[in-house]
N, C-alpha and C positions, 0 to 999 in steps of 0.2 A: 675484617669480617663483618663487623657492624655495618659497614657501608654496603656490602653484598646484601645482607638481610634486609637492610632498609629498602634497597632497590627491588629485591624480591617481593617485599610487602607492597610497595608501590604499584608494581606491575600487577600483582594479584588483585588489588583493590580496583585498579583501572579496569581490568578485564571483567571482573565481576560486576562493577557498576554498569558497563556497557551492555553486557548481556542481560542484566536485569531490566533494563529499559524497554527491551523488546517485548511485545504483547500481541496475541491474536485475539480478534473479536469477531463474533457472529452478529449480523445485522439481518433481521427477518423482515420481509415484505417491502423491499426497496425497489423504486424504479430508477433506472440509470440513464443518464444523458451520456452519449458517447462523443468523444473527442478522438477521432482516428488520426493518426500521425504516419508520415512516411519515415521510413527507417534511415534516409540520409540526413534528416534534420533532428530527429528525435530518438531517444533510447527506448521510449515506451508510448503506449496509448493511454488516455486518461478517461476515466468515467467520473461523473458526478451524480451523487445520490440526492434523491428528492426529500430524504429526512436525515436527521442528525445521525452520524456514524458512531456516536458515543453517547453515553446518557445525555449529554448537551452536545454542543459542538466539540469535535475533537481538537486538542490544543494545537497540533501542527498539521493535521490532515484536513481539518475543516470538513468538507463534505466531498472531497476530490481524493481519488486514489488511482494508481496507475496499474495497467496491465502489461506485463512485460511482452515485448515484441515476440519472443519465442513461445508464448502461451497462446498459441492459435485456437485451442479448444475452448479456452476461457473466453477469449474475444469472440468466437463464433456463438457461443451461448448468450453472451451480453448482447450482441447484435440481433439475434433471433427474439430475445425477450423484448428489445427495443421495438422491433418491427411489429410483434404481436401486442405491444403496449401491456405486457404483463409484468407484475413484480417478480423478483427474484430474491433469494436469500444469498448472502455473501459471507465469506471469511476473508478478513484482510489482516496484515501484519503492519505494525506502525513503525518499524525500525529496520526496514529491508535496505538493500543497496540503494543509495540515491540515484534516481534517474531524471533525465531531462525530458519534459514534454514541451517541445519548442513553442514559443509564443504564449505559454500558460504558466508553467512553474517547474521547479525542481522539487522532487517529492521522494520521501522514504516510505511512503505508505502503498503497500503492494496487495493487489488482489491475489489470494490464494486458492479460492473456490467460488464457484457460482453454481447455484442449484436451485430447482423449482420445488 
């Protein structure tokens, strides 16, 4: 019985620690550089911010975050902002599913929203 309780406590602490690491951030007035990828080689596109994504550099995202291949509306907004040379506001998560951006990085930092 003690072993079962110990295992349950360990599983609970692991699940709580993993979910507590995820956070969402809002970054205002950022210009994005686009790294468009093909779906055969990569799991996601990548964008790079011209300013820090965190109070300073984000510890594991740096200034680069990914746009999931299926998030076509987000990518369309990013591309239009880039073509217009306009800053946007973004919301991103720093503990999303890890994606490969071929030739660049593996990332857990995902764009959730892009808005003007």
